[in-house]
C-alpha positions as CSV (number, residue, x, y, z in Angstrom):
1,M,-28.2,-11.3,-19.5
2,S,-28.7,-15.0,-18.8
3,S,-28.1,-17.5,-16.2
4,S,-25.0,-19.1,-16.2
5,K,-24.5,-21.5,-13.0
6,P,-21.0,-23.0,-13.6
7,A,-20.7,-26.2,-15.2
8,V,-17.9,-27.3,-13.5
9,A,-18.4,-28.6,-9.6
10,A,-16.3,-26.3,-7.2
11,P,-14.1,-28.0,-4.7
12,V,-15.2,-29.0,-1.4
13,A,-13.1,-28.5,1.6
14,P,-13.2,-30.7,4.2
15,K,-14.7,-29.9,7.2
16,V,-12.3,-30.5,10.7
17,P,-14.3,-28.9,13.5
18,H,-11.2,-27.2,15.6
19,R,-13.0,-25.7,19.0
20,I,-11.3,-22.6,20.5
21,E,-12.4,-21.5,24.1
22,Q,-11.1,-17.8,24.3
23,L,-12.0,-15.4,27.1
24,G,-15.6,-17.7,27.8
25,R,-16.3,-18.0,24.2
26,V,-16.4,-20.8,22.3
27,R,-15.7,-20.6,18.3
28,V,-15.6,-23.6,15.8
29,D,-13.0,-23.0,12.8
30,D,-14.1,-26.3,10.1
31,Y,-11.6,-24.9,8.1
32,A,-8.5,-24.4,10.3
33,W,-6.5,-27.4,8.9
34,M,-5.9,-25.1,5.9
35,K,-3.2,-23.0,7.8
36,D,0.0,-25.4,7.6
37,D,1.8,-25.2,11.0
38,N,4.9,-24.8,9.4
39,W,4.1,-21.9,7.7
40,Q,7.4,-19.8,8.4
41,Q,9.0,-22.5,6.5
42,V,6.6,-22.1,3.8
43,L,7.6,-18.2,3.8
44,R,11.1,-18.9,3.1
45,D,10.1,-22.2,0.4
46,P,7.1,-22.8,-0.7
47,K,7.9,-26.5,-1.5
48,A,7.6,-27.0,1.8
49,L,3.9,-26.4,2.0
50,R,1.9,-29.8,3.1
51,A,0.6,-31.9,0.4
52,D,-3.2,-32.0,1.2
53,V,-2.8,-28.1,1.3
54,R,-1.4,-27.6,-1.9
55,D,-3.6,-30.3,-3.2
56,H,-6.6,-28.3,-1.8
57,L,-5.4,-24.8,-3.5
58,D,-4.1,-26.3,-6.7
59,A,-8.1,-27.7,-6.9
60,E,-9.2,-24.3,-6.5
61,N,-7.1,-22.5,-9.2
62,A,-8.0,-25.1,-11.5
63,Y,-12.0,-24.4,-10.6
64,T,-11.2,-20.5,-11.2
65,K,-9.9,-21.2,-14.3
66,A,-12.1,-23.4,-15.9
67,V,-15.0,-21.1,-14.5
68,L,-13.7,-18.4,-16.3
69,A,-12.3,-20.1,-19.2
70,S,-14.7,-18.3,-21.7
71,T,-13.0,-14.6,-20.7
72,E,-9.5,-15.4,-21.8
73,P,-10.2,-13.0,-24.5
74,L,-11.5,-10.6,-22.9
75,Q,-8.5,-11.2,-20.2
76,A,-5.8,-11.2,-23.5
77,A,-7.6,-8.0,-25.0
78,L,-7.7,-5.9,-21.1
79,F,-4.1,-7.1,-20.7
80,A,-3.0,-5.8,-24.1
81,E,-4.8,-2.7,-23.6
82,M,-2.9,-1.8,-20.3
83,K,0.1,-3.0,-21.9
84,G,-0.2,-0.8,-24.3
85,R,-0.6,2.5,-22.4
86,I,2.9,1.8,-21.0
87,K,5.7,3.2,-22.6
88,E,8.1,0.2,-22.9
89,D,11.1,2.2,-22.9
90,D,10.0,4.6,-20.0
91,S,12.6,6.3,-17.9
92,S,12.1,8.5,-14.7
93,V,13.1,12.1,-14.6
94,P,17.0,11.9,-13.6
95,A,17.5,13.2,-10.0
96,P,20.4,15.2,-9.8
97,D,23.3,14.9,-6.8
98,G,26.5,16.2,-6.6
99,P,28.3,15.1,-10.1
100,F,25.8,12.5,-11.1
101,D,22.4,12.5,-12.2
102,Y,20.4,9.3,-11.2
103,Y,17.5,7.8,-12.6
104,A,15.9,4.3,-13.7
105,R,14.6,3.2,-16.8
106,Y,12.9,-0.2,-18.7
107,A,14.2,-1.8,-21.5
108,I,11.7,-3.0,-24.2
109,G,9.6,-5.8,-23.0
110,G,11.5,-5.8,-19.6
111,E,9.8,-6.5,-16.7
112,H,12.0,-4.8,-14.1
113,P,13.9,-1.2,-14.3
114,V,17.8,-0.7,-14.8
115,H,19.1,1.6,-12.4
116,A,21.7,3.8,-14.1
117,R,23.6,7.0,-13.6
118,R,25.5,9.5,-16.1
119,P,27.6,12.7,-15.8
120,R,25.0,15.4,-14.3
121,G,23.6,17.8,-17.1
122,Q,24.8,15.3,-20.1
123,G,22.7,12.9,-22.0
124,D,25.5,10.4,-22.4
125,G,28.0,8.6,-20.5
126,E,25.3,6.1,-18.7
127,Q,27.0,3.6,-15.8
128,V,24.4,0.7,-15.2
129,L,24.5,0.5,-11.6
130,L,21.5,-2.8,-11.3
131,D,20.1,-4.5,-14.2
132,E,16.9,-6.1,-12.0
133,D,16.0,-8.0,-15.4
134,A,19.5,-9.7,-15.4
135,L,19.1,-10.6,-12.1
136,A,15.5,-11.7,-12.0
137,K,15.7,-14.0,-15.1
138,G,14.7,-17.5,-14.5
139,K,13.0,-16.7,-11.1
140,A,9.4,-16.6,-10.8
141,Y,9.5,-13.7,-8.5
142,F,12.2,-11.2,-8.0
143,H,11.6,-8.0,-6.4
144,V,13.7,-5.0,-5.2
145,G,13.0,-3.0,-2.5
146,G,14.8,-0.8,-1.5
147,A,18.1,0.6,-3.7
148,S,20.8,3.3,-3.3
149,H,23.7,4.3,-4.0
150,S,26.3,5.5,-0.9
151,P,26.6,9.4,-0.5
152,D,30.2,9.2,-1.9
153,H,29.3,7.4,-5.0
154,A,31.3,4.5,-4.9
155,L,29.2,1.9,-3.4
156,Y,25.6,1.2,-4.5
157,A,23.3,-1.4,-2.5
158,W,19.8,-3.1,-2.9
159,A,17.7,-5.7,-1.0
160,A,16.1,-8.3,-3.5
161,D,13.2,-10.4,-2.3
162,Q,12.8,-13.7,-4.6
163,Q,10.1,-15.3,-3.1
164,G,7.4,-12.6,-2.1
165,S,7.9,-13.3,1.5
166,E,9.4,-10.1,2.4
167,Y,12.4,-11.7,3.7
168,Y,15.6,-9.4,1.4
169,Q,19.1,-10.2,0.7
170,I,21.2,-7.3,1.0
171,R,24.0,-7.2,-1.5
172,V,26.6,-4.2,-2.5
173,K,28.4,-3.5,-5.5
174,D,31.8,-1.4,-5.7
175,L,31.0,1.0,-8.8
176,A,34.6,1.3,-10.0
177,S,35.3,-2.7,-10.4
178,G,31.6,-3.5,-10.4
179,Q,32.3,-6.2,-8.1
180,E,30.2,-7.0,-4.7
181,V,31.9,-6.5,-1.7
182,G,31.4,-8.4,1.8
183,A,28.9,-11.2,2.4
184,P,25.1,-10.8,1.4
185,I,22.8,-9.7,4.4
186,E,20.7,-12.0,5.0
187,S,17.1,-12.7,6.7
188,A,16.4,-8.4,5.9
189,Y,14.0,-5.8,5.9
190,G,13.6,-3.9,2.5
191,D,14.4,-0.8,4.4
192,F,18.5,0.4,4.8
193,V,20.4,3.4,4.6
194,F,23.7,4.5,4.2
195,S,25.5,6.4,6.9
196,P,26.2,9.8,5.7
197,D,29.9,9.4,5.9
198,S,29.4,5.8,3.3
199,Q,31.4,3.9,5.5
200,W,28.4,1.7,6.9
201,I,24.8,0.3,6.3
202,F,22.3,0.6,8.7
203,W,19.8,-2.5,8.2
204,I,16.6,-4.4,10.0
205,W,16.8,-7.7,10.8
206,R,13.2,-10.2,10.7
207,D,13.2,-12.6,13.2
208,E,11.2,-16.2,12.5
209,N,7.9,-14.9,12.3
210,A,8.8,-12.1,9.6
211,R,8.6,-9.2,11.7
212,P,11.4,-6.4,12.2
213,A,13.0,-6.8,15.5
214,K,16.8,-5.5,15.2
215,V,18.7,-2.6,13.8
216,F,22.4,-3.5,12.7
217,R,25.3,-1.6,11.8
218,R,27.6,-3.5,9.0
219,P,30.7,-1.7,7.4
220,A,29.7,-0.8,4.0
221,R,32.3,-3.0,2.3
222,G,31.6,-5.7,4.3
223,G,32.3,-7.3,7.8
224,D,30.6,-8.0,11.0
225,D,27.4,-6.6,12.1
226,T,26.8,-4.5,15.2
227,L,23.7,-4.3,16.8
228,V,22.5,-1.0,17.3
229,Y,19.2,-1.0,18.5
230,E,16.7,-4.1,19.5
231,E,13.2,-3.9,19.7
232,K,11.5,-5.5,22.5
233,D,7.8,-4.8,21.9
234,D,6.0,-7.4,19.3
235,G,3.9,-4.6,18.1
236,M,6.5,-1.9,17.2
237,F,7.8,-2.0,13.5
238,L,11.2,-0.7,12.6
239,G,12.7,1.6,10.3
240,V,15.6,3.2,9.5
241,G,16.7,7.3,7.6
242,V,19.0,10.1,7.1
243,A,18.3,13.5,8.1
244,S,17.9,15.6,4.9
245,D,20.6,17.5,6.3
246,D,23.0,14.5,6.8
247,S,23.3,15.4,10.6
248,H,21.6,12.0,11.8
249,V,21.3,8.5,11.1
250,L,17.3,7.8,12.4
251,I,15.8,4.9,13.4
252,N,12.1,5.0,13.8
253,V,9.8,2.8,15.9
254,G,6.6,2.8,15.8
255,N,3.1,1.6,15.4
256,Q,-0.6,2.9,13.8
257,E,-0.5,5.2,17.1
258,T,2.7,5.4,18.6
259,T,6.1,6.9,17.9
260,E,9.8,6.6,18.9
261,I,12.7,8.0,16.9
262,W,16.6,7.3,18.3
263,L,19.0,9.4,16.8
264,I,22.3,8.9,16.0
265,P,25.1,11.6,15.0
266,A,26.7,11.4,11.7
267,A,29.9,12.7,12.8
268,D,30.1,9.5,15.2
269,P,28.3,6.7,13.1
270,T,29.1,4.3,16.0
271,A,28.0,6.0,18.9
272,A,24.5,4.8,20.4
273,P,21.6,5.4,19.7
274,V,19.6,8.4,21.6
275,V,16.0,8.9,22.1
276,A,14.5,12.1,20.7
277,E,11.0,11.6,22.9
278,P,10.1,8.5,24.8
279,R,7.2,6.6,23.4
280,R,3.7,7.8,24.7
281,V,0.6,5.5,23.5
282,G,-1.2,7.5,21.0
283,V,1.5,10.3,20.6
284,K,2.8,10.4,16.8
285,Y,6.0,12.3,15.7
286,S,8.3,12.5,12.7
287,L,11.3,14.7,12.9
288,D,13.9,16.4,10.6
289,H,17.0,18.6,11.2
290,W,16.6,21.8,9.3
291,S,20.5,23.4,9.6
292,D,19.9,24.7,12.9
293,R,16.9,23.2,14.7
294,W,14.7,20.1,14.7
295,V,11.3,20.4,12.6
296,I,8.9,18.1,14.6
297,R,5.4,16.9,13.2
298,T,3.0,15.5,15.9
299,N,-0.4,15.1,17.2
300,D,0.5,15.6,20.4
301,D,-1.5,18.1,22.7
302,G,-4.9,16.9,21.0
303,A,-3.4,18.2,17.7
304,V,-5.5,15.3,15.5
305,D,-5.1,16.7,12.1
306,F,-1.1,17.4,12.9
307,K,0.9,20.7,14.1
308,L,4.4,21.5,13.7
309,A,6.9,22.1,16.4
310,V,10.5,23.8,16.1
311,S,13.0,22.4,18.8
312,A,16.7,23.7,18.9
313,A,18.1,21.3,21.4
314,A,20.8,18.9,20.3
315,V,18.3,16.6,21.3
316,P,14.4,17.4,20.6
317,A,13.1,16.1,23.8
318,K,9.1,17.1,24.3
319,A,10.1,19.7,27.0
320,T,11.8,21.5,24.3
321,W,9.4,21.6,21.6
322,R,8.2,25.1,20.8
323,D,4.6,25.0,18.6
324,W,5.3,26.5,15.1
325,I,2.7,26.0,12.3
326,A,-0.7,25.5,15.0
327,H,-3.0,22.7,14.6
328,Q,-6.2,23.7,12.4
329,P,-9.1,21.1,12.4
330,G,-9.7,19.7,9.2
331,R,-6.4,20.5,7.9
332,Y,-4.5,17.5,7.9
333,I,-0.2,18.1,7.5
334,T,0.7,15.1,5.8
335,G,3.9,15.4,5.9
336,F,7.2,18.0,4.9
337,A,10.2,18.2,3.3
338,T,13.6,20.2,4.7
339,F,16.1,22.2,1.9
340,A,18.1,24.5,3.2
341,G,16.7,27.4,2.5
342,H,13.1,26.2,2.7
343,L,10.8,24.2,4.2
344,V,7.8,22.5,2.2
345,R,4.8,20.9,4.1
346,A,2.1,18.8,2.6
347,E,-1.8,19.3,3.7
348,R,-5.0,17.8,2.5
349,V,-8.1,19.5,3.0
350,N,-11.2,17.9,2.3
351,A,-9.5,15.0,0.2
352,L,-7.4,17.5,-1.7
353,D,-3.9,18.1,-1.6
354,R,-1.8,21.1,-1.8
355,L,1.8,22.1,-1.1
356,V,3.0,25.3,1.4
357,V,6.8,26.4,0.6
358,M,7.9,28.2,3.6
359,A,11.4,30.5,3.2
360,R,13.3,30.6,6.0
361,D,12.1,33.8,7.1
362,G,8.6,32.3,7.4
363,A,7.4,34.0,4.6
364,E,5.1,31.0,2.5
365,H,2.9,30.3,0.0
366,I,0.2,27.7,-1.5
367,V,0.9,25.2,-4.9
368,A,-2.4,23.8,-5.7
369,F,-4.6,23.0,-8.6
370,D,-8.2,23.9,-10.0
371,E,-9.6,20.2,-11.3
372,E,-12.5,18.6,-8.7
373,A,-10.2,16.1,-8.1
374,Y,-7.1,15.5,-8.0
375,A,-3.6,14.2,-6.5
376,L,-0.1,16.1,-5.5
377,N,2.6,14.6,-3.9
378,L,5.9,16.0,-3.2
379,E,8.7,13.4,-5.0
380,G,11.9,12.8,-2.6
381,G,15.4,14.1,-4.0
382,Y,18.9,14.1,-3.1
383,E,20.1,17.4,-2.5
384,Y,19.5,19.1,0.2
385,D,21.1,22.7,-0.8
386,T,19.1,23.5,-3.7
387,T,16.0,26.0,-4.5
388,L,14.3,23.6,-6.2
389,T,11.6,20.3,-5.2
390,R,9.9,18.1,-7.2
391,F,6.6,17.5,-7.3
392,V,3.9,15.3,-9.3
393,Y,0.4,15.9,-10.4
394,Q,-2.1,13.7,-11.7
395,S,-5.8,13.1,-11.6
396,P,-8.4,11.0,-12.6
397,T,-8.4,12.5,-16.0
398,T,-4.7,14.0,-16.3
399,P,-1.7,11.7,-17.0
400,R,1.2,12.3,-14.4
401,Q,3.2,15.5,-14.7
402,T,6.5,15.6,-12.7
403,F,7.0,19.4,-12.2
404,D,10.6,20.9,-10.8
405,Y,9.6,23.8,-9.1
406,D,12.0,26.8,-8.0
407,M,11.3,27.8,-4.2
408,A,12.5,31.1,-4.7
409,T,11.2,32.2,-7.9
410,R,7.9,30.0,-7.8
411,E,8.6,29.3,-11.5
412,R,7.2,25.4,-12.3
413,T,9.0,23.5,-14.9
414,L,7.4,20.5,-16.5
415,R,10.0,17.8,-16.9
416,K,7.5,15.1,-17.8
417,T,4.1,14.2,-18.9
418,Q,3.3,10.5,-18.5
419,E,3.2,9.1,-21.9
420,I,0.4,6.6,-23.1
421,P,1.5,4.9,-26.5
422,S,-1.9,3.6,-27.5
423,G,-3.3,7.4,-26.9
424,H,-4.8,9.1,-24.6
425,D,-7.2,12.0,-24.9
426,P,-8.3,13.6,-21.3
427,S,-11.6,15.4,-23.1
428,R,-13.3,12.3,-24.0
429,Y,-13.8,11.7,-19.8
430,V,-15.0,13.7,-16.9
431,A,-13.7,13.5,-13.2
432,R,-16.8,14.3,-10.4
433,R,-16.8,14.6,-7.1
434,L,-20.0,13.5,-5.2
435,M,-20.8,13.5,-1.2
436,A,-22.8,10.3,0.1
437,K,-24.6,11.0,3.2
438,A,-23.4,8.4,5.8
439,T,-25.7,6.8,8.7
440,D,-24.6,9.3,10.6
441,G,-24.6,12.3,8.7
442,A,-20.8,12.8,7.7
443,E,-20.8,13.7,4.2
444,V,-18.2,11.0,2.4
445,P,-16.4,11.8,-0.8
446,I,-16.8,9.7,-3.8
447,T,-14.3,10.3,-7.0
448,L,-16.3,9.1,-10.3
449,L,-14.5,8.7,-13.7
450,M,-16.4,8.1,-16.8
451,L,-17.1,8.8,-20.3
452,K,-18.6,12.1,-21.4
453,D,-21.6,10.5,-22.8
454,V,-22.3,8.3,-20.2
455,A,-25.9,8.3,-19.4
456,Q,-26.4,8.9,-15.8
457,D,-29.9,6.7,-15.6
458,G,-28.2,3.6,-13.8
459,S,-27.7,1.8,-16.9
460,A,-24.3,1.9,-16.7
461,P,-22.1,-0.9,-14.7
462,V,-19.8,0.5,-12.0
463,L,-17.0,-0.5,-10.2
464,L,-17.0,0.7,-6.5
465,Y,-13.3,0.4,-5.2
466,G,-12.5,1.2,-1.5
467,Y,-9.6,0.8,1.8
468,G,-10.7,2.5,4.6
469,S,-8.0,1.5,6.9
470,Y,-4.5,2.3,8.7
471,G,-5.4,6.4,7.7
472,H,-4.1,5.5,3.8
473,A,-5.9,8.1,1.5
474,M,-7.7,6.9,-1.8
475,E,-5.8,9.6,-4.0
476,P,-7.8,10.4,-7.0
477,S,-4.8,9.5,-9.2
478,F,-4.5,8.7,-13.1
479,S,-4.6,5.0,-13.5
480,I,-3.8,3.5,-16.9
481,R,-5.9,-0.1,-15.6
482,N,-8.9,2.1,-14.7
483,L,-9.3,3.3,-18.6
484,S,-10.0,-0.4,-19.8
485,L,-13.3,-0.8,-17.4
486,V,-14.0,3.4,-18.3
487,D,-13.6,2.8,-22.1
488,R,-16.1,0.5,-22.1
489,G,-18.9,2.3,-20.6
490,W,-18.0,1.7,-16.9
491,I,-18.2,4.1,-14.0
492,W,-15.0,3.7,-11.8
493,A,-15.9,4.9,-8.4
494,T,-13.5,5.7,-5.7
495,A,-15.3,5.6,-2.0
496,H,-13.4,7.6,0.4
497,I,-14.4,6.3,3.5
498,R,-13.7,6.6,7.4
499,G,-10.5,4.4,8.4
500,G,-8.6,6.5,5.8
501,S,-7.1,10.3,6.4
502,D,-9.0,11.6,3.2
503,K,-10.8,14.2,4.9
504,G,-7.8,14.3,7.9
505,W,-6.5,12.1,11.1
506,G,-10.1,12.5,12.7
507,W,-11.5,10.5,9.7
508,F,-9.4,7.5,10.4
509,L,-9.9,7.6,14.2
510,D,-13.6,7.3,13.3
511,G,-12.7,4.0,11.2
512,R,-10.6,2.4,13.6
513,K,-11.3,0.1,17.0
514,E,-14.6,0.5,17.8
515,K,-16.0,2.7,15.3
516,K,-14.4,0.1,12.6
517,P,-18.2,-0.7,11.3
518,N,-18.1,3.3,10.1
519,T,-15.9,2.1,7.3
520,F,-18.1,-0.7,6.1
521,T,-21.5,1.2,6.2
522,D,-19.7,4.3,4.9
523,F,-19.2,2.4,1.9
524,I,-22.8,0.9,1.6
525,A,-23.6,4.5,1.3
526,C,-21.6,5.3,-1.2
527,A,-22.9,2.3,-3.4
528,E,-26.8,3.4,-1.9
529,H,-25.8,7.6,-3.5
530,L,-24.5,6.6,-6.8
531,V,-27.8,4.6,-7.1
532,A,-29.9,7.3,-5.9
533,E,-28.1,9.7,-8.2
534,G,-28.1,7.6,-11.3
535,Y,-25.4,6.9,-11.7
536,A,-25.9,2.5,-10.7
537,S,-28.5,0.8,-10.2
538,K,-28.7,-2.1,-7.3
539,G,-27.4,-5.5,-8.3
540,R,-25.1,-4.1,-11.0
541,I,-22.4,-2.7,-8.9
542,A,-19.1,-4.3,-8.9
543,A,-17.0,-3.9,-5.3
544,Y,-13.7,-3.9,-5.2
545,G,-10.6,-3.8,-2.6
546,G,-7.3,-5.1,-1.5
547,S,-6.0,-6.5,1.8
548,A,-7.8,-4.5,4.4
549,G,-10.0,-3.7,1.8
550,G,-10.8,-7.1,1.0
551,M,-12.0,-7.2,5.0
552,L,-14.1,-4.5,3.7
553,M,-15.3,-6.6,0.6
554,G,-15.8,-9.5,3.4
555,A,-18.0,-7.3,5.6
556,V,-20.1,-5.6,2.9
557,A,-20.9,-9.1,1.4
558,N,-22.2,-10.3,4.5
559,L,-24.1,-6.7,5.3
560,R,-25.6,-6.1,2.0
561,P,-25.1,-8.8,-0.7
562,D,-28.1,-7.7,-2.6
563,L,-26.1,-4.3,-3.4
564,W,-23.5,-6.3,-5.3
565,G,-23.2,-7.8,-9.1
566,A,-19.7,-8.8,-7.9
567,I,-17.2,-8.4,-5.5
568,I,-13.6,-8.8,-6.1
569,A,-11.5,-9.4,-2.7
570,A,-7.6,-9.3,-3.5
571,V,-5.2,-10.8,-0.5
572,P,-8.5,-10.2,1.9
573,F,-8.0,-9.4,5.3
574,V,-11.1,-11.6,6.4
575,D,-10.0,-14.2,9.1
576,V,-9.8,-11.3,11.4
577,L,-10.9,-12.9,14.9
578,N,-8.4,-15.7,14.1
579,T,-5.4,-13.6,13.0
580,M,-5.7,-11.2,16.0
581,S,-5.4,-13.8,18.4
582,D,-2.3,-15.4,16.5
583,T,1.1,-13.9,18.5
584,S,3.1,-16.0,16.2
585,L,1.8,-13.9,12.4
586,P,3.9,-11.0,11.7
587,L,1.1,-8.0,11.8
588,T,-0.7,-9.4,14.9
589,P,0.8,-7.4,18.0
590,P,1.5,-4.2,15.9
591,E,-1.8,-4.2,15.0
592,W,-3.7,-4.6,17.9
593,P,-3.6,-0.4,18.3
594,E,-5.9,-1.2,14.8
595,W,-8.5,-3.9,15.5
596,G,-8.0,-4.4,19.5
597,N,-6.5,-7.3,21.0
598,P,-9.1,-10.2,21.4
599,I,-7.2,-12.1,23.6
600,E,-7.3,-9.8,26.5
601,D,-9.8,-7.5,25.7
602,A,-13.5,-9.1,25.9
603,R,-15.0,-5.8,24.5
604,A,-12.5,-6.2,21.8
605,Y,-13.2,-9.8,21.2
606,D,-16.8,-8.9,20.2
607,L,-16.5,-6.0,18.5
608,I,-14.0,-8.2,15.8
609,E,-16.7,-11.0,16.0
610,S,-19.4,-8.8,15.1
611,Y,-17.6,-7.8,12.1
612,S,-15.0,-10.4,10.7
613,P,-16.0,-11.5,6.9
614,Y,-15.2,-15.4,8.2
615,D,-16.9,-15.6,11.2
616,R,-19.8,-13.6,10.3
617,V,-20.5,-15.6,6.7
618,S,-24.4,-16.8,7.0
619,A,-26.9,-18.5,5.2
620,Q,-27.9,-16.2,2.2
621,A,-27.2,-15.1,-1.4
622,Y,-23.9,-14.2,-2.1
623,P,-23.3,-12.4,-5.4
624,P,-20.6,-13.5,-7.2
625,I,-16.6,-13.5,-5.7
626,L,-13.4,-13.5,-6.6
627,A,-10.7,-13.9,-4.1
628,T,-7.0,-13.8,-4.8
629,G,-4.0,-14.4,-2.3
630,G,-0.4,-15.2,-2.5
631,L,1.4,-18.5,-1.0
632,S,4.1,-16.3,0.1
633,D,2.1,-13.4,1.4
634,P,3.7,-12.8,4.9
635,R,0.7,-9.7,5.8
636,V,-2.6,-11.6,4.7
637,T,-1.6,-15.4,4.6
638,Y,-2.8,-17.4,2.4
639,W,-5.4,-19.6,4.8
640,E,-7.4,-16.2,4.6
641,P,-8.8,-16.5,1.6
642,A,-8.6,-20.0,1.2
643,K,-11.0,-20.2,4.2
644,W,-13.1,-17.6,3.3
645,V,-14.0,-19.1,0.2
646,A,-14.6,-22.4,1.5
647,K,-17.3,-21.3,4.0
648,L,-19.0,-18.7,1.7
649,R,-19.3,-21.3,-0.8
650,E,-20.7,-24.3,2.0
651,S,-23.6,-21.2,3.3
652,T,-24.3,-19.4,0.2
653,T,-28.3,-20.3,-1.0
654,G,-27.8,-18.8,-4.2
655,D,-26.1,-20.2,-7.5
656,A,-23.3,-17.6,-8.4
657,P,-20.0,-18.6,-8.5
658,I,-17.3,-18.2,-5.5
659,L,-13.9,-18.4,-6.6
660,L,-10.1,-18.3,-5.2
661,K,-7.0,-17.8,-7.1
662,I,-4.0,-18.1,-5.2
663,N,-0.5,-17.2,-7.0
664,M,1.6,-20.1,-5.7
665,E,4.7,-18.2,-6.5
666,A,3.9,-14.5,-5.0
667,G,3.3,-12.8,-1.9
668,H,0.9,-9.8,-0.7
669,G,1.9,-7.7,-4.1
670,G,0.9,-10.3,-6.6
671,A,3.3,-11.2,-9.4
672,S,6.6,-9.1,-9.3
673,G,6.8,-8.0,-13.0
674,R,5.1,-4.7,-14.1
675,F,3.3,-7.3,-17.4
676,D,2.4,-10.1,-15.5
677,F,0.9,-7.7,-12.3
678,L,-1.5,-6.5,-15.6
679,K,-2.0,-10.1,-15.9
680,E,-3.8,-10.3,-12.3
681,I,-5.6,-7.3,-12.6
682,A,-6.9,-8.3,-16.1
683,L,-8.1,-11.5,-14.3
684,D,-10.1,-9.4,-11.5
685,Y,-11.9,-6.8,-14.2
686,A,-12.6,-9.5,-16.8
687,F,-14.3,-11.4,-13.7
688,A,-16.4,-8.3,-13.0
689,V,-17.5,-7.9,-16.5
690,W,-18.5,-11.5,-16.6
691,A,-20.3,-11.5,-13.5
692,L,-22.3,-8.6,-14.3
693,E,-23.6,-9.9,-17.8
694,R,-25.3,-12.9,-16.1
695,D,-28.4,-13.5,-13.7
696,W,-27.6,-15.2,-10.8
697,V,-30.3,-17.0,-8.6
698,R,-30.8,-15.0,-5.3
């Protein structure tokens, strides 16, 4: 390995001290100027960005490009490999609904899918419903959120975001004429539903701060919007749905710890919504109608890993609930799906998934697999009166397999195996499940993927991936991207740390609010375990995480910079104290249940300040760091990684580069096309390879 201090000079961000006094505490933010006060307008029109901020971001992008210029051939090779594993003219398994099979397919070279249907059970007679590539032509960014046909099969609606700001425009097309009907719906969330009678669309309006605030109803073929529901609490998210048996339209209200659901009978879609069970802080529930009863999944009454209840009432208030599938600690009920004669519940035990199929008479059986680490997921369908359900099975070594499963006969039919055009031999690889010991004795799962012949002597480079927030589990799935590193002798490791729900909802609760530091120390424990077991060496581990996982990256950079040979922080949530103190930002009030409210609660302020990556940057030798972001990102604003990089660069005592790459034409998810997105991943991976090949002054 060789020393490689960048030959080009890094941008030096001006320091403009900004004093903030809060709850009797004072902090000074030298880089607060990077936040454009007109950020709401920038979300809708990136050209509105203040000139000095744009100049700084352009300079950062140019610096990153110059420093990583030598990796461009590797980036190109990585991109070609990843693209070569994608079947370019791929298509989904058709989903039957009445007289049609609905599916999506890609054209060779296409970045976006074509949505189509054909007569049920036939291989021809295709009707194109939506051609995303045609709509995206000439646009720097284009993403379709919701897209669906009306229950009577006469209309097709879709929500499109042309900026990455997550302000969607909903359009509706008459499938007989091919013409759009009604005016587009503006400033919408990407979530909408048709009423079961196909006469109405229920949609969600986003306010000037990009928060979902109101539910409206509009005639499906165009007309005036009628306010159906308005949420007064800025801390709540909104969603809309339809019960599986088409009996009700559902309005879902909630945040990370509290839920409330409102019901509108399908027989009277213009009726005012009625609340099922009023919100109670700390109580979460979801529900669906199963022909003659409601089924409720809830954590109420201390059911940490959730239970199922039933109610025969027209409005299923808590007083009418009867426990049905009892709570079992360690058996996390992640969800369920109802069909006319069956109910399927998804469960996770010790970071492995299984499905439990129950007939209406109560008889049940389990669907599971034997690999050491795998992912098993229900895949939604349109039909209720059927004995068929669909699930997807995959593992780090096994490409996605889509099965139709007859719940009555227990027959599995393999409908599709993910095709890898460039070839994939699962026998070359091995997936392993390890357990690291956390500082408090908790056992933290780690999933490994490597070539079978990789020596367990610490010589292999390792990429350790983590997230650990919001209860999201890191499922051991198949990835066409990760193989590009693994095929080069890397070990890909996923840390199933607290803050996720990998080992149940209690695993999430042990990594939030006052227990948030467990997320960071768990990740460090995973790295140390890999070193102790001979899979890794200190300083030869690339840490990788995005969004809240980017906050994880910032925290472990501050806590143990010596462990990492590189850190990749994608759209990182690193300015936690400032963001959670800014009520104008879209996600701030809704996320106080996750992090605490530092505006009103001194304990929350002190806790967040103790780990907030931006606030805890100090004079020490940081490893090479690549931070990425999107200018139109409403979730993690562009100034978070920009400020963090400036402060890191000012503070580090080593010579490792601190790099920033801002996509000036995208938001939280990066580039919108399936191939353009891979170019961003190729940059991340090339940076990791490049960084671990060099010696940096520590």
